[in-house]
TIFI-840333 format. One record per atom (N, C-alpha, C): x, z, y. Coordinates in steps of 0.02 Angstrom, whole numbers, plus 50000, padded with zeros to 5 digits. Each point is the difference from the previous one (the first is absolute). Layout:
N
ATOM     x     z     y
ATOM     X     Z     Y
...
***
This chain:
234
ATOM     x     z     y
ATOM 50043 50000 49940
ATOM 49957 50000 50060
ATOM 50044 50000 50062
ATOM 49987 49954 50046
ATOM 50038 49997 50062
ATOM 49976 50052 50049
ATOM 50040 50011 50053
ATOM 49981 50048 50051
ATOM 49936 49979 50034
ATOM 49990 49934 50007
ATOM 49938 49974 50031
ATOM 49940 50017 49957
ATOM 50007 49989 49933
ATOM 49946 50017 49954
ATOM 49983 50074 50003
ATOM 50052 50041 50003
ATOM 49988 50072 50003
ATOM 49964 50019 50063
ATOM 50017 49968 50055
ATOM 49968 50015 50064
ATOM 49928 49980 50000
ATOM 49984 49946 49962
ATOM 49931 49975 49999
ATOM 49957 50035 49948
ATOM 50031 50037 49954
ATOM 49961 50033 49949
ATOM 49958 50056 50030
ATOM 49936 50000 49982
ATOM 49955 50049 50029
ATOM 50019 50070 49977
ATOM 49995 50049 50044
ATOM 50015 50069 49980
ATOM 49950 50025 49948
ATOM 50023 50045 49957
ATOM 49955 50028 49949
ATOM 49943 50038 50033
ATOM 49941 49992 49972
ATOM 49942 50033 50027
ATOM 50002 50074 49987
ATOM 49982 50039 50050
ATOM 49995 50073 49992
ATOM 49943 50014 49951
ATOM 50012 50032 49943
ATOM 49946 50012 49951
ATOM 49946 50046 50026
ATOM 50013 50036 50054
ATOM 49950 50045 50028
ATOM 49961 49967 50057
ATOM 50014 49936 50012
ATOM 49962 49963 50050
ATOM 49939 49971 49965
ATOM 49943 50033 50008
ATOM 49940 49983 49963
ATOM 49946 49974 50046
ATOM 49952 49962 49974
ATOM 49948 49969 50042
ATOM 49951 50050 50028
ATOM 49965 49980 50052
ATOM 49947 50040 50029
ATOM 49936 49988 49960
ATOM 49973 50053 49971
ATOM 49941 49993 49957
ATOM 49939 50035 50031
ATOM 50006 50021 50062
ATOM 49947 50041 50029
ATOM 49932 49965 50003
ATOM 50000 49933 50005
ATOM 49937 49964 50006
ATOM 49969 49979 49935
ATOM 50031 50017 49944
ATOM 49975 49978 49935
ATOM 49947 50048 49974
ATOM 49949 49973 49967
ATOM 49948 50040 49968
ATOM 50021 50015 49929
ATOM 49998 50064 49982
ATOM 50020 50022 49933
ATOM 49938 50020 49961
ATOM 49991 49968 49942
ATOM 49947 50019 49955
ATOM 50028 50043 49944
ATOM 49961 50049 49977
ATOM 50022 50043 49945
ATOM 49947 49997 49946
ATOM 50015 49964 49946
ATOM 49956 49998 49942
ATOM 50009 50065 49961
ATOM 49945 50032 49983
ATOM 50006 50066 49971
ATOM 50006 50052 50055
ATOM 49974 49984 50058
ATOM 50008 50042 50058
ATOM 49959 50063 49999
ATOM 49958 50009 49950
ATOM 49963 50063 49994
ATOM 50033 50048 49951
ATOM 50052 49978 49965
ATOM 50039 50045 49958
ATOM 50051 50039 50041
ATOM 50032 50048 49969
ATOM 50046 50044 50037
ATOM 50057 49962 50033
ATOM 50036 49958 49962
ATOM 50056 49964 50028
ATOM 49978 49950 50054
ATOM 49947 49964 49985
ATOM 49975 49951 50048
ATOM 49976 50032 50064
ATOM 49962 50054 49995
ATOM 49977 50036 50059
ATOM 50058 50026 50041
ATOM 50050 50027 49966
ATOM 50058 50027 50035
ATOM 50038 49946 50038
ATOM 50012 49943 49969
ATOM 50034 49945 50034
ATOM 49959 49974 50058
ATOM 49935 49992 49989
ATOM 49956 49976 50054
ATOM 50002 50047 50059
ATOM 49996 50065 49986
ATOM 50000 50050 50054
ATOM 50066 49998 50039
ATOM 50057 49998 49966
ATOM 50064 50000 50034
ATOM 50011 49938 50042
ATOM 49981 49942 49973
ATOM 50010 49937 50037
ATOM 49954 49998 50061
ATOM 49938 50020 49990
ATOM 49953 50000 50057
ATOM 50021 50050 50053
ATOM 50023 50057 49978
ATOM 50023 50051 50047
ATOM 50060 49976 50040
ATOM 50039 49954 49970
ATOM 50058 49971 50035
ATOM 49981 49942 50045
ATOM 49935 49982 50001
ATOM 49977 49948 50045
ATOM 49986 49933 49967
ATOM 50006 49997 49933
ATOM 49985 49937 49965
ATOM 49925 49993 49990
ATOM 49975 49940 50004
ATOM 49930 49988 49984
ATOM 49993 49996 49924
ATOM 49956 50041 49972
ATOM 49995 50008 49928
ATOM 49929 49991 49976
ATOM 49992 49963 49945
ATOM 49936 49993 49965
ATOM 50010 50025 49929
ATOM 49959 50047 49978
ATOM 50005 50023 49931
ATOM 49946 49966 49959
ATOM 50019 49983 49938
ATOM 49954 49966 49955
ATOM 49982 50043 49940
ATOM 49941 49988 49974
ATOM 49976 50033 49940
ATOM 49951 49952 49966
ATOM 49985 50013 49937
ATOM 49949 49959 49967
ATOM 49933 50009 50035
ATOM 49989 50057 50031
ATOM 49939 50013 50038
ATOM 50016 50001 50074
ATOM 49969 49954 50038
ATOM 50010 49999 50072
ATOM 49978 50066 50032
ATOM 49944 50027 49975
ATOM 49975 50063 50028
ATOM 50050 50056 49991
ATOM 50030 50003 49941
ATOM 50050 50052 49988
ATOM 50060 49992 50046
ATOM 50021 49937 50010
ATOM 50057 49986 50043
ATOM 49984 50019 50073
ATOM 49940 49984 50022
ATOM 49981 50016 50069
ATOM 49997 50076 50011
ATOM 49976 50036 49950
ATOM 49998 50073 50005
ATOM 50070 50029 50005
ATOM 50045 49976 49957
ATOM 50070 50023 50002
ATOM 50033 49982 50067
ATOM 49985 49941 50027
ATOM 50029 49979 50063
ATOM 49978 50047 50057
ATOM 49937 50019 50000
ATOM 49977 50046 50052
ATOM 50035 50067 49994
ATOM 50012 50023 49939
ATOM 50033 50064 49990
ATOM 50073 49997 50023
ATOM 50032 49943 49992
ATOM 50070 49993 50020
ATOM 50008 49994 50075
ATOM 49952 49967 50033
ATOM 50005 49992 50073
ATOM 50055 49952 50019
ATOM 50026 50007 50061
ATOM 50055 49960 50026
ATOM 49985 49925 49997
ATOM 49936 49983 50004
ATOM 49982 49929 50001
ATOM 49999 49966 49933
ATOM 50008 50037 49946
ATOM 49999 49970 49933
ATOM 49931 49971 49986
ATOM 49998 49940 49971
ATOM 49937 49967 49982
ATOM 49994 49997 49924
ATOM 49940 49994 49975
ATOM 49988 49996 49928
ATOM 49962 49938 49982
ATOM 50013 49973 49940
ATOM 49966 49940 49976
ATOM 50008 49997 49924
ATOM 49962 49956 49968
ATOM 50013 49990 49929
ATOM 50068 49966 49992
ATOM 50026 50000 49939
ATOM 50068 49975 49989
ATOM 50010 49928 50024
ATOM 49953 49957 49986
ATOM 50007 49930 50018
ATOM 50003 49991 50076
ATOM 49955 50035 50035
ATOM 49999 49995 50073
ATOM 50063 50031 50030
ATOM 50023 50055 49971
ATOM 50062 50031 50022
ATOM 50058 49950 49994
ATOM 50005 49966 49944
ATOM 50053 49951 49990
ATOM 49996 49943 50051
ATOM 49940 49975 50011
ATOM 49991 49943 50045
ATOM 50018 50018 50072
ATOM 49986 50061 50021
ATOM 50011 50020 50069
ATOM 50071 50023 50016
ATOM 50042 50004 49950
ATOM 50066 50030 50009
ATOM 50056 49949 49998
ATOM 50054 50014 50036
ATOM 50061 49960 49998
ATOM 50046 50023 49943
ATOM 50004 50066 49992
ATOM 50039 50031 49947
ATOM 49951 50041 49958
ATOM 50005 49995 49934
ATOM 49955 50037 49956
ATOM 50040 50044 49953
ATOM 49990 50065 50006
ATOM 50033 50048 49956
ATOM 49955 50012 49939
ATOM 50028 49993 49940
ATOM 49963 50012 49939
ATOM 50015 50070 49976
ATOM 49950 50045 50005
ATOM 50009 50070 49981
ATOM 49946 50021 49951
ATOM 49983 49955 49955
ATOM 49947 50014 49951
ATOM 50030 50035 49939
ATOM 49960 50033 49959
ATOM 50027 50029 49938
ATOM 50028 49947 49954
ATOM 50052 50018 49962
ATOM 50032 49951 49956
ATOM 49950 49969 49951
ATOM 49954 50039 49974
ATOM 49955 49972 49949
ATOM 49951 49949 50028
ATOM 49994 49996 50067
ATOM 49958 49950 50030
ATOM 50038 49947 50039
ATOM 50067 50002 49994
ATOM 50043 49957 50040
ATOM 49988 49926 49987
ATOM 50006 49979 49938
ATOM 49995 49929 49983
ATOM 49930 49973 50016
ATOM 49948 50037 49980
ATOM 49932 49976 50012
ATOM 49985 49993 50074
ATOM 50023 50048 50040
ATOM 49988 49997 50073
ATOM 50032 49938 50030
ATOM 50063 49988 49982
ATOM 50036 49943 50029
ATOM 49971 49933 49976
ATOM 49980 49997 49937
ATOM 49969 49939 49976
ATOM 49937 49984 50039
ATOM 49960 50050 50014
ATOM 49938 49990 50037
ATOM 50013 49978 50072
ATOM 50056 50020 50028
ATOM 50014 49988 50071
ATOM 50051 49944 50011
ATOM 50015 49962 49948
ATOM 50052 49948 50006
ATOM 49988 49954 50059
ATOM 49941 49975 50008
ATOM 49985 49953 50054
ATOM 50003 50035 50068
ATOM 49974 50061 50004
ATOM 50000 50036 50063
ATOM 50069 50020 50023
ATOM 50047 50007 49952
ATOM 50069 50020 50017
ATOM 50046 49940 50008
ATOM 49976 49940 49991
ATOM 50041 49940 50007
ATOM 50028 49997 50071
ATOM 50065 49988 50005
ATOM 50033 49995 50064
ATOM 50018 50067 50033
ATOM 49980 50054 49969
ATOM 50012 50067 50029
ATOM 50067 50027 49977
ATOM 50028 50045 50040
ATOM 50058 50040 49979
ATOM 49972 50061 49964
ATOM 50013 50005 49936
ATOM 49974 50054 49958
ATOM 50055 50050 49985
ATOM 49986 50064 50010
ATOM 50049 50053 49987
ATOM 49973 50042 49942
ATOM 50032 49996 49943
ATOM 49976 50037 49941
ATOM 50036 50067 49997
ATOM 49962 50054 49998
ATOM 50031 50067 49996
ATOM 49976 50037 49938
ATOM 49976 49963 49951
ATOM 49972 50030 49940
ATOM 50056 50019 49951
ATOM 49993 50060 49970
ATOM 50049 50025 49953
ATOM 49968 50003 49930
ATOM 50021 49958 49953
ATOM 49973 50002 49933
ATOM 50026 50062 49962
ATOM 49959 50050 49994
ATOM 50021 50063 49969
ATOM 49950 50021 49947
ATOM 50026 50036 49951
ATOM 49958 50034 49951
ATOM 50015 50074 50003
ATOM 49956 50040 49970
ATOM 50009 50072 50001
ATOM 49984 50028 49931
ATOM 50041 50046 49977
ATOM 49987 50036 49938
ATOM 50022 50072 50008
ATOM 50007 50037 49946
ATOM 50017 50070 50004
ATOM 50070 50012 50029
ATOM 50042 49948 49997
ATOM 50068 50006 50027
ATOM 50003 49982 50074
ATOM 49945 49975 50027
ATOM 50000 49982 50071
ATOM 49991 49926 50011
ATOM 50021 49976 50058
ATOM 49993 49929 50018
ATOM 50055 49958 49968
ATOM 49983 49939 49983
ATOM 50050 49953 49974
ATOM 49982 49930 50024
ATOM 50051 49958 50006
ATOM 49990 49932 50025
ATOM 49974 49954 49946
ATOM 49956 49955 50021
ATOM 49974 49946 49957
ATOM 50031 49934 50024
ATOM 50024 49959 49954
ATOM 50027 49935 50021
ATOM 49949 49946 49985
ATOM 49970 49971 50051
ATOM 49951 49946 49989
ATOM 50034 49939 49969
ATOM 49959 49958 49970
ATOM 50026 49939 49968
ATOM 50040 49958 50049
ATOM 49978 49998 50064
ATOM 50034 49959 50050
ATOM 50064 50032 50025
ATOM 50011 50064 49984
ATOM 50060 50035 50021
ATOM 49987 50059 50045
ATOM 49950 49993 50044
ATOM 49982 50052 50048
ATOM 49932 49985 50029
ATOM 49971 50048 50034
ATOM 49937 49987 50034
ATOM 50007 49945 50053
ATOM 50055 50002 50036
ATOM 50011 49950 50052
ATOM 50006 49930 49970
ATOM 50035 49994 49944
ATOM 50007 49934 49968
ATOM 49933 49978 49971
ATOM 49960 50047 49976
ATOM 49933 49982 49978
ATOM 49959 49973 50059
ATOM 50006 50033 50057
ATOM 49965 49977 50060
ATOM 50022 49929 50019
ATOM 50065 49988 49998
ATOM 50026 49933 50017
ATOM 49974 49947 49952
ATOM 49994 50018 49936
ATOM 49974 49952 49951
ATOM 49926 49986 50010
ATOM 49963 50050 50020
ATOM 49928 49993 50010
ATOM 49982 49969 50067
ATOM 50046 50003 50048
ATOM 49987 49976 50068
ATOM 50050 49947 50019
ATOM 49998 49942 49969
ATOM 50052 49948 50012
ATOM 49999 49973 50071
ATOM 49945 50009 50036
ATOM 49997 49974 50069
ATOM 50011 50054 50052
ATOM 50019 50060 49978
ATOM 50016 50055 50046
ATOM 50075 50012 50001
ATOM 50023 50036 50051
ATOM 50070 50020 50005
ATOM 50004 50074 49982
ATOM 50023 50013 49939
ATOM 49997 50068 49973
ATOM 50065 50038 50012
ATOM 49995 50060 50025
ATOM 50056 50046 50007
ATOM 49981 50066 49965
ATOM 50048 50045 49996
ATOM 49988 50066 49970
ATOM 50028 50053 50046
ATOM 49962 50053 50013
ATOM 50023 50054 50046
ATOM 49952 50058 49997
ATOM 50019 50055 50032
ATOM 49958 50061 50008
ATOM 49985 50035 49935
ATOM 50046 49997 49951
ATOM 49987 50030 49935
ATOM 50010 50075 49999
ATOM 50046 50026 50041
ATOM 50025 50068 49990
ATOM 49974 50049 50053
ATOM 49941 49987 50027
ATOM 49973 50042 50053
ATOM 49951 50050 49973
ATOM 50003 50060 50026
ATOM 49954 50053 49979
ATOM 49933 49991 50036
ATOM 49947 49993 49962
ATOM 49934 49995 50030
ATOM 49982 50064 50038
ATOM 50024 50056 49975
ATOM 49986 50064 50034
ATOM 50029 50000 50070
ATOM 50062 49978 50008
ATOM 50031 49997 50066
ATOM 49968 49947 50044
ATOM 49985 49943 49970
ATOM 49970 49946 50039
ATOM 49934 50021 50032
ATOM 49960 50038 49964
ATOM 49933 50017 50023
ATOM 49998 50062 50045
ATOM 50055 50036 50005
ATOM 49999 50063 50038
ATOM 50008 49988 50074
ATOM 49948 50010 50041
ATOM 50005 49986 50072
ATOM 50048 50046 50037
ATOM 50018 50056 49970
ATOM 50046 50046 50033
ATOM 50073 49977 49996
ATOM 50014 49952 49956
ATOM 50068 49975 49992
ATOM 50011 49940 50047
ATOM 50048 50007 50044
ATOM 50014 49947 50049
ATOM 50045 49945 49972
ATOM 50050 50020 49961
ATOM 50049 49953 49973
ATOM 50004 50006 49924
ATOM 50011 49944 49968
ATOM 50012 50000 49928
ATOM 50069 49971 49989
ATOM 50047 50044 49986
ATOM 50071 49980 49995
ATOM 50014 49970 49932
ATOM 49999 49935 49996
ATOM 50011 49966 49936
ATOM 50019 49927 50013
ATOM 50033 49970 49952
ATOM 50013 49928 50001
ATOM 49949 49966 49955
ATOM 49985 49938 50018
ATOM 49954 49958 49961
ATOM 50039 49940 49975
ATOM 50009 49995 49935
ATOM 50035 49942 49971
ATOM 49953 49940 49997
ATOM 50023 49944 50027
ATOM 49959 49940 50006
ATOM 50032 49945 49959
ATOM 49961 49968 49956
ATOM 50026 49947 49958
ATOM 49957 49937 50008
ATOM 50032 49943 49994
ATOM 49962 49937 50006
ATOM 50046 49941 49995
ATOM 49970 49941 49995
ATOM 50038 49938 49992
ATOM 50021 49969 50066
ATOM 49963 50014 50053
ATOM 50015 49972 50066
ATOM 50023 50055 50047
ATOM 50061 49993 50027
ATOM 50027 50052 50043
ATOM 49956 50011 50061
ATOM 49971 49947 50028
ATOM 49958 50007 50059
ATOM 49938 50043 49985
ATOM 49971 49991 49940
ATOM 49942 50041 49981
ATOM 50020 50073 49991
ATOM 50058 50011 49969
ATOM 50024 50069 49992
ATOM 50011 50033 50068
ATOM 50026 49963 50047
ATOM 50013 50029 50067
ATOM 49935 50019 50035
ATOM 49947 49962 49988
ATOM 49935 50019 50028
ATOM 49977 50066 49971
ATOM 50008 50008 49934
ATOM 49979 50062 49968
ATOM 50045 50058 50020
ATOM 50065 49987 50007
ATOM 50045 50052 50025
ATOM 49979 50024 50070
ATOM 49983 49952 50042
ATOM 49978 50017 50068
ATOM 49936 50040 49998
ATOM 49955 49983 49954
ATOM 49937 50036 49994
ATOM 50014 50072 49980
ATOM 50044 50011 49951
ATOM 50018 50067 49980
ATOM 50029 50039 50058
ATOM 50040 49966 50041
ATOM 50031 50033 50056
ATOM 49953 50020 50056
ATOM 49938 49977 49997
ATOM 49950 50020 50049
ATOM 49980 50073 49991
ATOM 50009 50026 49939
ATOM 49981 50069 49985
ATOM 50059 50045 50017
ATOM 49991 50048 50045
ATOM 50055 50044 50020
ATOM 50035 50032 49940
ATOM 50067 49996 50000
ATOM 50040 50028 49946
ATOM 50016 49952 49945
ATOM 49962 49946 49994
ATOM 50011 49953 49945
ATOM 50048 49944 50020
ATOM 50032 49972 49950
ATOM 50045 49943 50010
ATOM 49991 49953 49942
ATOM 49990 49936 50014
ATOM 49996 49950 49947
ATOM 50068 49972 49984
ATOM 50017 49998 49936
ATOM 50066 49978 49977
ATOM 49992 49944 49949
ATOM 50033 49943 50012
ATOM 49997 49945 49952
ATOM 50035 50022 49936
ATOM 49967 49990 49943
ATOM 50027 50025 49936
ATOM 50003 49947 49945
ATOM 49995 49936 50018
ATOM 50009 49948 49949
ATOM 49937 49959 49988
ATOM 50004 49959 49950
ATOM 49945 49955 49982
ATOM 49951 50034 49953
ATOM 49944 49967 49990
ATOM 49946 50030 49959
ATOM 50022 50015 49929
ATOM 50050 49965 49974
ATOM 50022 50015 49932
ATOM 50027 50071 49993
ATOM 50016 50031 50057
ATOM 50025 50069 49999
ATOM 49945 50051 50016
ATOM 49938 49979 50000
ATOM 49946 50046 50019
ATOM 49985 50052 49947
ATOM 50013 49984 49937
ATOM 49980 50047 49947
ATOM 50034 50068 50008
ATOM 50066 50000 50013
ATOM 50033 50065 50005
ATOM 49979 50038 50062
ATOM 49979 49965 50053
ATOM 49975 50033 50060
ATOM 49933 50032 49985
ATOM 49956 49963 49966
ATOM 49935 50028 49981
ATOM 50009 50058 49951
ATOM 50046 49993 49953
ATOM 50010 50050 49948
ATOM 50026 50066 50028
ATOM 50038 49997 50054
ATOM 50030 50060 50028
ATOM 49947 50051 50021
ATOM 49940 49978 50010
ATOM 49946 50047 50018
ATOM 49990 50052 49946
ATOM 50009 49981 49937
ATOM 49994 50048 49946
ATOM 50051 50056 50008
ATOM 50060 49983 50022
ATOM 50051 50051 50012
ATOM 49981 50045 50059
ATOM 49973 49969 50052
ATOM 49980 50039 50059
ATOM 49944 50049 49983
ATOM 49954 49979 49957
ATOM 49947 50045 49979
ATOM 50029 50061 49965
ATOM 50051 49989 49958
ATOM 50033 50056 49967
ATOM 50035 50046 50050
ATOM 50033 49970 50049
ATOM 50033 50039 50053
ATOM 49948 50042 50037
ATOM 49945 49969 50019
ATOM 49950 50035 50039
ATOM 49968 50058 49961
ATOM 49989 49989 49936
ATOM 49971 50054 49960
ATOM 50049 50058 49991
ATOM 50063 49984 49991
ATOM 50050 50053 49989
ATOM 50012 50040 50062
ATOM 50003 49967 50058
ATOM 50020 50033 50062
ATOM 49941 50012 50048
ATOM 49939 49986 49977
ATOM 49940 50010 50042
ATOM 50010 49965 50067
ATOM 50017 49935 49996
ATOM 50019 49962 50060
ATOM 49959 49936 50004
ATOM 50016 49961 50053
ATOM 49971 49933 50009
ATOM 50058 49953 50016
ATOM 50045 49994 49952
ATOM 50064 49966 50012
ATOM 49992 49926 50015
ATOM 50044 49975 50043
ATOM 50007 49929 50013
ATOM 50072 49980 49987
ATOM 50022 49944 50029
ATOM 50067 49974 49989
ATOM 50034 49987 50066
ATOM 50066 50012 50002
ATOM 50042 49977 50055
ATOM 50060 49963 49971
ATOM 50015 49942 50027
ATOM 50057 49960 49979
ATOM 50057 50012 50050
ATOM 50057 50021 49976
ATOM 50054 50021 50044
ATOM 50047 49942 50017
ATOM 50038 50010 50053
ATOM 50055 49956 50020
ATOM 49977 49931 50025
ATOM 49939 49996 50023
ATOM 49977 49939 50033
ATOM 49965 50019 50065
***
């Protein structure tokens, strides 16, 4: 490389230079469950416009009124249609069926899957490996016309829903195939005080991120805590 080539080479992008997402509408499928309600509450409290979805529009509207902060409620299909970014926070046992039903409504959308495939027995929580490899990869297979990412797996619903807590000190690992989509999700995570979105690889690495929740459940039970994650040296 000549000195001229070096001078013309664009400087490396700052990985913490993220897009402005304040004007985007965020939909939360499964927004009446604990994790979905907590995410909806935190994002709306941070100033994001949020629509929560449920199989029952009436149930979603009731939950939205309870959350306040301008949160709106709708049935799942309407929630998907009205949103720019759609967070999937449904129970694992309804994950595939929900996404299959909403394939057309989610076409062209940025989808953020935060579902953790887990089982429970007398020994506690354990990870389930879906045929596709992970919940996020299952979502990508079922939604070929959507841009699927994975994030928000390791958040405590208890902390998310507690109005007395101002900051939630945790990192959010974000995975996806398109760096620009991941940066949008990172920026969305960063809207919540105390949170930081960190790029963590492609969707093929989502299984171990989803599985780590089983370990966190064990930590929380042992130490009576609501543990999250921090990634050091970045």
